[in-house]
N, C-alpha and C positions, 0 to 999 in steps of 0.2 A: 276859934282862930284857924284850925286846920281847914275849915271850909273855904275861907278866903284864899288860902294858899292853893287849894285845889282849883278854885275858880280862876285864880290868876294863871295857873298852869294851863287850864282848859282854854282860856282866852288867848294865851300865847300860842298854844297848839293850833287853834283855829286861825290865828293870824298867820302863822307859818304855813299852814295848808293853803290859805287864800293867796299868800304871796307866791308860793310854789306853783299853784294853779295858774296864776297870772303869768308868771315867767314861762311856764310850759306852753300856755296859750300863745304868748308872743313868739316863742320859738317855732311853734307849729305854723303860725301865720307867715313868719319869715321864710320858713322852709317851703311853704306852698308858693310864695311869691317867686322864690329862686327857681323852683321846679317849673313853674309856668313860664318864666323868662327863658329858661333853658329849652323848654319844649318849643317856644316860639322861634328861638334861634335855629334849632334843629329843623323845624318845619320850613323855615326860610331857606336854609342851606340845601335841603332836599329839593325844594321847588326850583332853586337856581340850577342844581345839578341836572334835574330832569329837563329843564329848558335847554341846557347846553347839549345834552344828549340828543334831544329832539332836533336842535339846530344842526349838529354835526351829522346826525342820521340823514337829514334831508340833503345835506351836501354830498355825503357818500352815495346816497341813492341816485342823485343827479349824475354824479361821476360814473357810476356803474351803468346807468342808462346810456350815457354818451358812448362808453366803451362797447356796450352791446350793439348799439346802432352802427358804430364804426365796423365792428366785426361782421355784422350782417351785410353792410354795403360791400365789404371786401369779398365775402363769400359769394354774394350775388354777382359781383364783377368777375370773379374767377370762373363761375359756372357759365357766364355768358361768353367768356373768352375761350374756354376749353370744355364744351359740353360733354364730349365723350369721356374725357378724363374724370370729370365730376360724376358721371354716371357710373363709371368703373369703381370709383372710391365709394360711392353710396352702396353699390352692390356688394363690395368687399366688407364694408362695415355691417351691412345687413346679414351677410353670411356668418360673420364672427359672432354677432349677437345671437343669431339662431343656434349656432353651435354651443354657445355658453348656456343658453336657456335649456337646450336639449340635454346637456351634460348635467344640469342641476336636477332635472326630472328623473334621471336614471339612478340617482343616489337614494 
């Protein structure tokens, strides 16, 4: 008789292990699905963010280009109107840069 009790206990233990294994497998599958879903949502959000940055970057670059073009036209106009003053300013800036560079070499 003790053998049948041991056999029953062994069958019960096997059944419990099988049940636990199935539950754990289901939990792992569910966790994998949730992680995959989260990864897809994150990937989509990052792609949208990159696209927004790209769009805004192009707009900012275009605005900066327009401002640089305006500044260039202004400077060209001023040089045409006052060539001697522009030459004097350029000479002064050149002398200042030369002095700064020379002072850096003396150290």
